[in-house]
N, C-alpha and C positions, 0 to 999 in steps of 0.2 A: 857687771856695774852692780854695787849694792844696792839690792831690794829695799826700799823704806817704806814709809806707811804713815802719814800724817795723824796726829793724837792730840786732840785736844785739851787731857786731861782727865781727873776727875769727875768734871759734865758732860764729858761725852759719853753720849748715847750708847758708839761702839766700845766694846771693851778688849782691855791688851789680850785677855784669851780669846776673841773671835777672830782679833788682830793673827792671832800664831797660825790661823787655819789657814789665812788667807798667802801663807808662801814666803811673806817677808819678812826679814831679818832684822831690820833695824826701824828706830822710831823718831821722828821730825815731830817736835815737843813746843813750846812756848810759855811761860807762866803769864800769862794775858790776863792775872788777875793782881796784878806789878802795874801801879798805874805809872804808863812813860814820862819818863823822866827819872826814877829813879830807880836805884842800885839793884838789882839782885844780887840775894844775900847767899853764900855757900849752905845756909842751912836749906834754904829755898829750894835751890838745887839740888840737891842731896835728895831733898822727900820728894819733889818729882824722880828723883831715878828709882826711887824705892817701887815709886808706885808702876815704874815700868818694869824696873827687871824681877822686881816681886810683888806682886801683888796677893796681899794674902798671905805673905811670907810665904808662896810657891815661885822658887826661878821661873821665868818665863821665855829663856835663852833670847830675848829680847834686848837690847841697847838703843840708850838716847844717843845719837847717832851726828843729827844737825836739829841746831834752835833756829828755827823758824817761827816768830824774829824778836828779835832785839830789837823794839822802834826807835825809830829816829825822830825827835818830838820836830813838833813844829816850831821850836823856837830855834832850833838849830837847822832846820830848814830854811826858815827865813833870817836866821841872825840876829833875831832879838827877846828882849826878856829874858829867861832863867838861862839861855845857851851855854853859860859857860860850865853852870851846875850843871846843867845834863850830861855833855862832852864827859866831866868828870863822872857823874854816875855811869856813862858808856865804858868808861875803861877801866872802872870796876867789877862791873857787870863781864864782862871779858876776863878779868884778872879771875875770877872766882869759877867760874865756867873752867878755865882750864885748871884751876887746881884740882875740878872733876872729873877733869880727862875730857872735857866736850871742846873739840877744836875746831867744828864747821856753823858758821854762823852767817845765815841769810839775814839779809835787814834790804828794803826797799827805800826812795826816796819819791815819792810821789805826794804832792802836796795836798794837804785837805783830804782830801778821799784817796783809803785805800780801792783796792782791783771794786770795778764797778758792774753792776747788771740794773737792767730793769726788770726780767722777771725770771725768779728762783725755781719757778717748777713751769717750765712752758711744753706745753702738750704735741709728743712723739708721734708719729703715726702709729708707731708698736705698743703705744699704753704707756708709753716711759714718760719722765719728763726730763727736762735738761734745763741748765740756765741757760738766758738770753740777753744780746745788749740790742734792743733797738730803738737806733739812731734819733725816729722820729719820737719815743719813748722823751725818748734822753731833755729832746729839746723842750716837750713839755714839759717836763719839771725846770728845766733849765729857764725856761721863760716865761713862763705863767703858772707854775708853783712856787716855786724859789724866788722869783722874779728879780732876777740877777740882772745888776743895770748893766745896758749896754748888752744885754744879749743876743739879741736880737741881731746884731752886726757881727756874731759870729758864723754865720750860715745864709744859706742860699735864700733869697725870697719867697719860692717855691718851696724851700722845705720850713720854713715859720709859718708860711700859709698854712700847709698841710696838716704842722703842728698843731696851729691856732682850732683849725676844726677837728682834730681828736680829741683838743683838750674839751674843748666845747660837746662833745658827746659823751666824756667820762661822767661817771656820777662820784660825788663825796666820797665814796667805800673806794673807789676806785683811783681814785685821785689819793687818798691816803697810803694805800696799798703801794704804789709807784715810787709816793717818797719815801716808806720805810725800805723798800726796797731798796736805795740809791744811798741813804745816807744811815741806815741802823742798821749795826750789828752783822754786818758782811765777818766771815772769818776773817785771823787776819790783824784786824783793827783791834786794839785796845780802846777805842774812844769808841763809844756814841753817843752822835750829835742829832741835837734838834735842827730848824731851818735857823733859826737866832744862830745856834751854833756856827753855823754852814756860812753863813753871810759876815759874823766876826771875823771867821780867819781867814775869808776869804780877803780883808780887809789890810790882813796883814802882808798882802800879796800885788797891791795894787801895783807898788814899781819894781815888780821882780818881774823880770824878763828873764826869757830859758838863759843867754849868758848870764847871770847873777846868780838863778839857781844851780848851772852848774859850776860858778865858782865856791858858792858857800857849798857845794858836794864836795869839791876836791878839798877846799878849807876843813869840813870833817873829815875826809880822810886824812891828810896831812897832819892832822891830829891824834886819830885812835889806831891808824897803819903802824907806825912806830910799836904800839903797845901789843898791837897784834904780831905783830912779827915776833920783837922777844917771848913771846908767850908758843908760838906754832900756832896759832889761830889764824883759818883762813877763813876772810870774812868776801860772802859773794855777793852782791846788788841784783837784786831780782828787776827785771825787766816792768816798764810802766805799764797795765792793765786797766783800757785797753791802749794799745800806743798812740794815743797823738792826746791834743792836747783839750779839757775836759773846763767848765765853766772857767774857761779866759786864763787856765793856769799854766803857765809851762812845764814842760814834761822833756828830761833831759834824757832818760834813757829807755828810747824808743827804738834805735837801729842800731844796726849793725856798728856803725861809725860812733856814733854818741859812745859805747861802749868799750871802741878802740882807744876812743880821745881820752875819758877818763882813766882808763886805765895804763895807758902812757902816762898823763898824767902825776900820777903816784905809781910809780914803778915798783912794784913787790909783790913776791908772790905770794904775802895775805891781802892783797888787792884783787880780788878776784868776782870771777861772775855767774849767777844763779841762770844758766838756758831753762826759758821755758818758751817752750816751741809753742804751748798755746796761745801767751799772751803776743810773742814778735810776729807769731803767724797770723792775725788777720792782718799787717801790713800785707798787701802786691808783692810787694818786694822783696818780700825776708826769703832769705838763700839759707839753709840750716846749715847745709854743709858747709857753707863758705864761711860762717859763723865759728863752726867746731876747726876748718882748715887753720883760720888766723888767730884765736882766741881759744883754742882749747886747751893750751896750757895753763890757762887761768880760768878754767872751769871745775868749780869746786862741788858744782850742784846743777842736778838738771831735775826739772818738771816735765815731763812725757804728759801731752794732751795735746789734745785738738780742735780747730773752730774750724768752722765754715761761714764765709760770707753768707749773705741770703735775706740781703733786704737792701733798705733804700742806703743812699751814701751821700756825702756832700764832701767833695772836693775831695780829702786822705780820711776819711773818717767813714767809717763803715758802721752795717750794723752788723752782728754775729750768732753765731749757737754753739750752744760746746757741742763737739761732736763726739762720735766713736773715735778710740784713739787711734785707730789705722786709715779712719774714714775722711779726715776732714782735707782743708786744703793743705797741710803739710804733710811731705813726702817721709811719713814715720821711718822705714826702714830705711831709706838713705841715712836721715839724721842717725839713729843706732847703730850704722854700718860703720858713718864717723866717729860715734864716741868710742866704739869699740876699737878702733884704729890709734886713737887717742892716747888710750888704757894699755894698748901695748907697747905704743910708743913712751909711756912712764915706766914701765915694767922693762924694757930695753936701757931708759936711762937711770935704772935705780930708783926711783921715785918711791917715796913709802903711799905716798897717796894715788898710786895706779888705779887703787878702786873708787871709782868718780859713785857718788851717792843718785840713786834715781828712785823717785817719786812718781807714780799716776797719779797725775793732778785732775781734780777733779771725775767727775763720773755720770751717767746717766742713772737717775732712778730707778730703778728696776726692780721686778716679782713685789718681795718684802720688802723694799725698799719704800716702795710706798704707802703701807701701813704702820710704819715705825718711824718715831723722830731720827731724824740728824743734821748734823748742819747746812744748808744751801752749800749744796757743790759735793758733799762727803756722805753718800750713802755707801754701805756697806758692798750690795750684791755689785752694784756698776762698776765701784774703784775696782774690786777683786777680778771682773772680768777684763777694766783692763788690765790690770798687772798680768791676769793669765797670757793677754794675747801678747805684750811688752817683751815678758819673757820669754814668747816663745821665737819673737824675732830675734833678740839677743841671742837664744843661744841658735839660730841661724846662722848667724854675722861672728862666732868666734871662730 
């Protein structure tokens, strides 16, 4: 597996020089400064490549291997407003990426909110920090801060009662911090929204059922996959994170069955999956080996991270924390063993994409991470530890 590292560009507090020292050989990046719905130009793509491959004019030995993400706009997801212009811009971005030699593009189809956590620096027993999703805190936000219409109906009476008591105990500063953690500035999202923005965007999905959203995803892929296939680009959808409905919104890429349905609906090697073991692993019934066995030939990118269910649940919604890479609810060794076997099948078939890019997703803030700035979930030491552990498992499975 090709070991890659996510880099957020020149604003990232972790430098390309530091990434070289982690042992990673490739970079996952995106042009977050370009507004969602606008095309990425060849000029901007080449500028990012230069920043990765020759920072300060000195060769780094690293290459930009995966785009994460070319964001899919709310207009495309909800099929409203400037949807047609945004689809054409998306195709233009794919053409320009291919012209620059980049052929793996990750995206997601989560409406309104990107990946979501309620605590970006949860204290660990060893003194480190991890990100966490606390279901009660999220219900506090949904029912009593955002005040979404009908929110209470989405949860059990006991859950709402517990959330109401917690809300009453929170000061204004804690309420603001919780709100900001959920809606403002998580990596991967090109939009930073206010509560008013969230409510306005929710209005666009009032009549959008899971079936409608899935149909919209298939429509989007039917438009862009032929372009991607002609260009040799591998599109790979990231699963919903967490893999259950938030804010009453539909989620359509939360299970193995969801992926199988969408991949079958647009049956092309250019229409693929990003296997994120941490996102899918929040669900109790997730089987990563089964996912790889059934869909491995369409996996174009892998996020190896782990989570542990560790708090209140309500039906299929669970509290969870980011765990050590080898110590959560997902059997990481079995997952990697299955992926290594898939790579061997590809080599035997003569596939040019036999080496699957992976990255250690998220990580605990450890040691000097605690005193230096970094994107939430993307510390240097914690991710390097995760990469080293994963590297050891990979070598043991070869």
